[in-house]
N, C-alpha and C positions, 0 to 999 in steps of 0.2 A: 460468457453466456453460451457460446457455441459448445463448450465442453459440457455444460449442464444439459443442453438440448440434444446433442448428438454423440458426444465422446464418452460420457460417463456410463459405466455399466449399470444395468438395472439392479437396484438394491433397495432394501428398506432402510439402509444406513442413513442417518441424518447428517453425518459429516459430508462436506462438499467433496473432499478428495478421498478417493477409495482405490483399492488395489485393482489392477487390471490383469494380474496374474493370480494364481491360486493363493489364498482363497479370494476369488474374484468378488468384489463388492465390499470387502472388509475395510474398515477405516484405516487410513494411514496415520501413523503417529508423527509427531513433530520432527523427529530426527530423520525419518524417511522423506518427508517433504523437503527438509533442508538439504539432504543429499541430492535429491532430484534437481533442486534449484542450483546448487553448486555445480553439478555436472552440466547443466544448461549454460551457465555462464562460462565454464571452461570451454565448451564447444564453440561459443560465439567469439571467444577471445576478448570480450569486453572487460575492461578494468574498472571495477566498482569498489567503493570502500568496504561494502559488506555484501556478501553474496549468499547469506543464509536465508532462512524463511522469514526473518523479520523484515526483509525488504518488501514483502507483500503487505505487511502492516503499515510500513512507511508509505508505500504507494497508495494504498486505499485511503489512508488519512489525508494525504496530500490532495488526492482527487476530490475527496469529500469537502475539504476546505475550499477548493476552487469552485465547487458547486454551491457554496454558501451554507453548508451544514455547520452548525455551531460546535465549538470545542466540546461542550458538555455532551452533545449527542454522539460525537465521535468517541469520547471517553466511554460512554455507555456501550457502544457497539464493540469497541476493543476490550471492554471489560476492565478498564483501568479504575483503580480505587481513587487515584489522585489525578486531577486535571493537569498538574505539573508534569506527570508522566506522558500524557497525551501530547502536550506541547512539544516534547522531544520528537515525536513522530511526525509532526507537521513541518512542512518546509515553506519558506517565504517565496511567494510567487511574484517575482519582479514585474512581469507585465501587468499583473493585477494592481500592484502598488503604483505603477506609473500612471494608471488611470485616475487615481485619487490624489496624487502628489501635486502640490502647488509649484508653479514655475519658480526657478531659482532667480533671485534678484541679481541684476548686474551691479557694477561698481557704483552706479549712481543711486542704487536702491530701487530701481525699476525692474519689473518682470518682463 
């Protein structure tokens, strides 16, 4: 949100991510965004399974699931034709699952 309010150059471009160098305000393409993200991960030294731009899609889908947004709504936002594709982008939230899990019965069958 801070980027949109303070960091993004003034432009009529509708894309969120735009150039900060000439031509300032022009849309960034997917490969430019991917390169920026890869450089950021290299600088941090974090080891992640994927460090391209798709990590943004995975992150937003995971956060939306945690907020209770339906898979169908996430599929629409990510513009997926198949909900099966969207399911790949969402991650299992173990703390959230533990809230609804039933206690495991002991050897006597009691919880």
